[in-house]
C-alpha positions in Angstrom: 0.1 -0.3 0.0 0.8 3.8 0.4 3.9 3.9 2.5 6.4 7.2 2.5 9.7 6.7 4.2 8.3 3.7 6.2 4.9 5.5 7.3 1.9 3.9 6.8 -1.4 5.4 6.0 -2.6 5.8 9.6 0.8 7.7 10.5 0.5 9.9 7.6 -3.2 10.8 8.4 -1.9 11.9 12.0 0.6 14.0 10.6 -1.7 15.7 8.2 -4.3 16.7 11.1 -1.4 17.9 13.3 -0.2 20.4 10.3 -3.9 21.3 10.2 -4.0 22.0 14.0 -0.9 24.0 13.9 -1.0 26.0 11.0 -4.9 26.2 10.6 -7.1 25.5 7.7 -6.9 29.3 6.4 -3.2 29.3 6.2 -2.4 26.2 4.5 -3.4 27.5 0.9 -1.0 30.4 1.8 1.8 28.2 3.0 1.2 26.0 -0.2 1.6 29.0 -2.4 4.6 30.2 -0.9 6.3 26.9 -0.8 5.3 26.6 -4.7 6.7 30.2 -5.4 10.1 29.1 -3.7 10.4 25.7 -5.5 9.9 27.8 -8.8 12.5 30.3 -7.8 15.0 27.6 -6.8 14.4 25.5 -9.9 15.0 28.8 -12.1 18.2 29.6 -10.3 19.4 26.2 -11.0 18.6 26.7 -14.9 20.3 29.8 -15.0 23.5 28.7 -13.2 23.6 25.5 -15.8 23.0 27.9 -19.0 25.9 30.1 -17.7 28.1 27.2 -17.0 27.3 26.0 -20.5 28.3 29.3 -22.0 31.8 29.6 -20.1 32.4 26.2 -21.6 31.9 27.5 -25.0 34.0 30.4 -24.4 
């Protein structure tokens, strides 16, 4: 079944409930949005570094 890092479905449900209790249901969409934006910015930075690396190799 579903097992992430050795966690079963019951443990995952408990973790999700604790997160909802800590942050509140209204803050979770904002948290998810900011995480997505951070991930996108990190990916763009990696791509830019790769482009610059390839550019330096060509020169």
